TIFI-509016 format. One record per residue (C-alpha): residue in one letter; x, z, y; residue number from 1. Coordinates in Angstrom, 3 decimals, m for minus. Each point is the difference from the previous one (the first is absolute). Layout:
SITE|residuo|px|pz|py|num
SITE|a|X|Z|Y|NUM
...
This chain:
SITE|residuo|px|pz|py|num
SITE|m|m19.972|14.670|m19.517|1
SITE|s|1.265|m3.507|0.765|2
SITE|l|1.161|m1.271|3.375|3
SITE|t|m3.142|m2.077|0.288|4
SITE|d|m2.184|3.010|m0.815|5
SITE|s|1.618|2.019|2.785|6
SITE|a|m0.460|m2.673|2.675|7
SITE|p|m3.092|0.030|2.239|8
SITE|t|m2.740|m2.429|m1.005|9
SITE|t|m0.176|m1.409|3.526|10
SITE|q|2.589|m0.493|2.705|11
SITE|p|m0.481|m0.393|3.737|12
SITE|v|0.071|m3.530|1.309|13
SITE|i|3.320|m0.721|1.697|14
SITE|s|1.155|m2.779|2.266|15
SITE|e|2.739|m2.509|m0.672|16
SITE|s|2.013|1.512|2.853|17
SITE|d|m0.092|3.507|m1.489|18
SITE|p|3.641|1.088|m0.547|19
SITE|r|m0.857|1.145|m3.529|20
SITE|f|m1.214|m3.497|m0.821|21
SITE|q|3.102|m1.518|1.555|22
SITE|i|2.268|2.309|m2.037|23
SITE|a|m1.784|m1.088|m3.185|24
SITE|a|0.429|m3.643|1.015|25
SITE|a|3.708|0.505|0.677|26
SITE|r|0.524|1.618|m3.396|27
SITE|r|m1.720|m2.868|m1.763|28
SITE|i|1.994|m2.609|1.922|29
SITE|l|3.210|1.767|m1.007|30
SITE|h|m1.143|0.066|m3.631|31
SITE|r|m0.800|m3.731|0.019|32
SITE|e|3.499|m0.715|1.272|33
SITE|g|1.779|2.115|m2.636|34
SITE|l|0.474|3.256|1.895|35
SITE|d|m2.066|2.267|m2.237|36
SITE|s|1.594|3.334|m0.872|37
SITE|q|m1.935|1.032|m3.099|38
SITE|v|m1.790|3.177|1.218|39
SITE|g|2.768|0.890|2.458|40
SITE|g|0.511|m1.391|3.473|41
SITE|h|m2.075|0.689|3.095|42
SITE|v|m1.467|m1.682|3.050|43
SITE|s|m0.839|2.191|2.991|44
SITE|l|m1.223|m0.372|3.584|45
SITE|r|0.305|2.417|2.889|46
SITE|v|m3.337|1.358|1.288|47
SITE|p|0.091|m0.622|3.772|48
SITE|g|m0.105|3.142|2.109|49
SITE|e|0.412|2.365|m2.949|50
SITE|e|2.857|1.504|m1.986|51
SITE|a|m1.349|m1.702|m3.104|52
SITE|f|0.223|m3.159|m2.068|53
SITE|l|m2.095|m1.926|m2.517|54
SITE|v|1.675|m0.426|m3.372|55
SITE|t|m0.637|m1.309|m3.496|56
SITE|p|m0.099|1.776|m3.411|57
SITE|f|1.778|m0.476|m3.318|58
SITE|q|m1.409|m3.347|m1.178|59
SITE|y|0.915|m3.640|m0.465|60
SITE|f|0.003|m1.842|3.298|61
SITE|d|m2.719|m2.453|m1.053|62
SITE|e|m2.395|2.864|m0.799|63
SITE|t|m0.162|1.335|3.531|64
SITE|l|m3.380|0.298|1.711|65
SITE|p|m0.656|1.516|3.435|66
SITE|e|m1.553|3.159|m1.450|67
SITE|h|3.215|0.785|m1.902|68
SITE|v|1.906|0.559|3.262|69
SITE|s|0.491|3.579|1.250|70
SITE|k|0.698|1.378|3.446|71
SITE|v|2.957|2.409|m0.080|72
SITE|g|1.532|2.125|2.760|73
SITE|f|3.674|0.041|0.875|74
SITE|d|0.008|3.418|m1.739|75
SITE|l|m1.072|m1.915|m3.165|76
SITE|q|m3.383|1.741|m0.105|77
SITE|v|m2.826|m2.336|m0.983|78
SITE|i|m2.467|m0.304|2.879|79
SITE|e|m2.375|m2.588|m1.453|80
SITE|p|0.407|m0.557|m3.747|81
SITE|g|m0.558|m3.340|m1.604|82
SITE|t|m1.751|m0.357|m3.334|83
SITE|l|3.459|0.043|m1.591|84
SITE|p|2.579|2.660|0.974|85
SITE|a|2.712|m0.975|2.461|86
SITE|s|3.367|m0.615|m1.629|87
SITE|p|2.153|3.156|0.101|88
SITE|g|3.216|m1.909|0.801|89
SITE|i|m0.798|m0.743|3.640|90
SITE|n|2.002|2.641|1.880|91
SITE|f|2.308|m2.611|1.522|92
SITE|h|m2.954|m1.805|1.586|93
SITE|a|m0.729|3.132|2.040|94
SITE|s|3.687|0.364|0.876|95
SITE|i|0.230|m3.594|1.234|96
SITE|y|m3.193|0.141|2.057|97
SITE|s|1.123|3.277|1.586|98
SITE|a|3.431|m1.375|0.932|99
SITE|r|m0.878|m3.620|0.858|100
SITE|p|m2.866|m0.398|2.498|101
SITE|d|0.600|m3.770|m0.184|102
SITE|v|m1.010|m0.025|m3.686|103
SITE|n|m3.678|m0.419|m0.885|104
SITE|c|0.372|m1.208|m3.597|105
SITE|v|2.191|1.060|m2.939|106
SITE|i|0.179|m1.909|m3.294|107
SITE|h|1.946|1.014|m3.105|108
SITE|t|0.194|m2.246|m3.070|109
SITE|h|1.979|m0.278|m3.224|110
SITE|a|0.055|m3.786|0.105|111
SITE|k|2.221|m1.658|m2.606|112
SITE|n|2.412|m2.152|2.021|113
SITE|m|0.772|2.710|2.539|114
SITE|s|0.410|2.569|m2.760|115
SITE|v|2.449|m2.279|m1.838|116
SITE|l|1.922|m0.880|3.167|117
SITE|s|0.333|3.707|0.787|118
SITE|t|1.998|0.497|m3.216|119
SITE|t|2.733|m2.466|0.996|120
SITE|g|1.403|1.876|2.986|121
SITE|e|m0.331|m3.182|2.057|122
SITE|p|m1.729|0.233|3.374|123
SITE|y|m3.173|m1.940|0.677|124
SITE|g|1.115|m3.293|1.519|125
SITE|v|m1.389|m3.201|1.453|126
SITE|y|0.315|m2.278|m3.027|127
SITE|y|m3.373|m1.591|0.791|128
SITE|d|m1.175|m0.735|3.516|129
SITE|y|m3.049|2.312|m0.088|130
SITE|a|2.385|2.921|m0.506|131
SITE|s|1.124|m0.482|3.603|132
SITE|l|m3.128|1.909|1.056|133
SITE|l|1.710|3.131|m1.349|134
SITE|l|3.510|m0.767|1.260|135
SITE|d|1.770|3.317|0.712|136
SITE|e|m3.194|1.913|m0.868|137
SITE|v|0.685|1.080|m3.615|138
SITE|v|2.109|3.036|m0.884|139
SITE|p|0.916|1.442|m3.409|140
SITE|w|m1.441|3.230|m1.368|141
SITE|v|0.874|1.931|m3.168|142
SITE|d|m2.589|2.380|m1.459|143
SITE|d|0.934|3.571|m0.835|144
SITE|p|m2.598|1.491|m2.367|145
SITE|n|1.362|3.481|0.733|146
SITE|l|m1.126|m0.132|3.639|147
SITE|v|m3.113|1.914|0.979|148
SITE|p|m2.633|m2.306|1.562|149
SITE|s|0.514|1.190|3.575|150
SITE|e|3.757|m0.595|m0.212|151
SITE|e|m0.545|m3.457|m1.478|152
SITE|g|m2.278|m0.996|2.868|153
SITE|e|2.475|1.156|2.641|154
SITE|l|2.873|m1.841|m1.663|155
SITE|m|m2.021|m3.198|m0.334|156
SITE|v|m0.865|0.180|3.693|157
SITE|a|3.685|0.445|0.844|158
SITE|a|1.002|m2.924|m2.246|159
SITE|l|m2.631|m2.297|1.528|160
SITE|g|0.860|0.799|3.589|161
SITE|s|m1.834|m2.684|1.969|162
SITE|k|0.096|m2.548|m2.850|163
SITE|k|m2.866|m1.548|m1.960|164
SITE|a|0.880|0.411|m3.669|165
SITE|l|1.877|1.990|m2.625|166
SITE|l|1.325|m1.699|m3.130|167
SITE|m|m0.331|2.889|m2.432|168
SITE|g|2.617|0.070|m2.763|169
SITE|h|m1.443|m0.477|m3.503|170
SITE|h|m3.452|0.565|1.470|171
SITE|g|m1.510|m2.536|2.412|172
SITE|s|m0.466|m0.117|3.741|173
SITE|l|m1.603|1.630|3.017|174
SITE|h|m1.396|m1.928|2.971|175
SITE|v|m1.140|1.256|3.410|176
SITE|g|m1.345|m1.617|3.131|177
SITE|d|m2.643|m0.279|2.649|178
SITE|t|m2.880|m1.704|m1.838|179
SITE|l|m1.288|m0.149|m3.546|180
SITE|e|m0.010|m3.798|0.074|181
SITE|r|3.619|m0.379|1.065|182
SITE|v|1.361|2.728|m2.282|183
SITE|t|m1.884|m1.411|m3.003|184
SITE|m|1.464|m3.437|0.632|185
SITE|e|3.501|1.397|0.539|186
SITE|a|m0.216|1.742|m3.384|187
SITE|l|m1.190|m3.240|m1.582|188
SITE|i|2.751|m2.013|1.710|189
SITE|m|2.701|2.476|m0.980|190
SITE|e|m1.027|m0.134|m3.663|191
SITE|l|m0.104|m3.811|0.018|192
SITE|c|3.386|m0.220|1.691|193
SITE|a|1.553|2.593|m2.309|194
SITE|g|m0.878|m2.366|m2.851|195
SITE|y|1.693|m2.893|1.763|196
SITE|q|3.027|2.184|0.702|197
SITE|l|0.364|1.039|m3.650|198
SITE|a|m0.240|m3.632|m1.117|199
SITE|a|2.456|m1.148|2.673|200
SITE|m|2.543|2.707|m0.817|201
SITE|a|m0.191|m0.967|m3.668|202
SITE|v|1.277|m3.508|0.828|203
SITE|g|2.488|1.025|2.681|204
SITE|g|m2.284|m0.674|2.950|205
SITE|k|0.817|1.363|3.447|206
SITE|p|m2.246|1.387|2.730|207
SITE|l|m0.878|m1.972|3.110|208
SITE|d|2.358|m0.020|2.946|209
SITE|r|m1.078|2.770|2.369|210
SITE|q|m0.631|m2.300|2.958|211
SITE|i|m2.269|m2.204|m2.093|212
SITE|a|m1.790|3.047|m1.396|213
SITE|e|m0.643|1.249|3.539|214
SITE|s|m1.412|m3.410|0.943|215
SITE|y|m2.376|0.079|m2.964|216
SITE|r|m1.108|3.526|0.912|217
SITE|g|m0.781|m1.027|3.564|218
SITE|a|m2.016|m2.994|m1.159|219
SITE|y|m2.024|2.004|m2.529|220
SITE|l|m0.774|2.724|2.539|221
SITE|k|m1.012|m2.570|2.609|222
SITE|n|m2.309|m1.750|m2.461|223
SITE|k|m1.591|3.307|m1.124|224
SITE|f|0.976|m0.773|m3.579|225
SITE|r|m0.866|3.464|m1.346|226
SITE|e|m3.439|m0.067|1.588|227
SITE|q|m0.716|m3.455|m1.400|228
SITE|m|1.144|1.119|m3.451|229
SITE|w|m2.429|2.925|0.144|230
SITE|i|m2.896|m2.299|0.962|231
SITE|a|0.807|m2.412|m2.851|232
SITE|n|0.378|2.757|m2.597|233
SITE|y|m3.195|1.703|1.182|234
SITE|r|m1.846|m3.330|m0.303|235
SITE|r|1.153|m0.302|m3.616|236
SITE|l|m1.086|3.577|m0.667|237
SITE|i|m3.601|m0.831|0.892|238
SITE|r|m0.039|m2.328|m3.004|239
SITE|s|2.064|2.094|m2.415|240
SITE|d|m1.422|3.515|0.596|241
SITE|p|m3.792|m0.123|0.322|242
SITE|d|m0.312|3.661|m1.042|243
SITE|l|1.803|1.042|3.182|244
SITE|f|m2.216|m2.078|2.267|245
SITE|a|m3.113|1.214|m1.845|246
SITE|t|0.654|3.417|1.574|247
SITE|l|m1.024|m1.509|3.355|248
SITE|q|m3.589|m0.390|m1.233|249
SITE|r|m0.236|3.086|m2.188|250
SITE|g|m2.030|2.991|1.075|251
């Protein structure tokens, strides 16, 4: 039986504000900007008022449709399955949501520039002004494949502390925050700026002076730069991904 054979012939009509639709949109935006992770990587959202989160399956980011998203409890039991199984590598999402009530969104990608930067041993720095939005918010993390999933989640929580991102050695990155829109844009910005950092380091470039970096950060926060980036990327998605927006009329 093929994947298409196993899927229902009709799907309920959903709204554009449905969190499952928004997760699919975020994944596709990340893909368009070079943050695909082959069939790895996840985007999740906390379910308000429940010990549960919505999360994506094994698939390419630009494949994601709302019906693929599953609802999973903090105990990792599937509460509402999507039409594709939830990825099994999501234990740390539950750990982060349990430990960080300020976090409503978790994104993990294997994006190229961040993965390459993570091999150098150099910290993420402000080599390009957008990177100031993550000044002092990125910490290193080294995977240990011998850890059991529950231990891994606890250690990742401890490494993150109150920060926004892990730069994962020879792997990729993890991003957390209060809204899907802001976390998606921070992941996008971090990947873009990791590319600038690699290029700058290759020619002997230096990071911005801290005081200047702090000034840039204040200006970008004041101007709601992340929110405006989301709006612009979402606007482009309407043109590039008609199959996603067709789900709004399907019944």
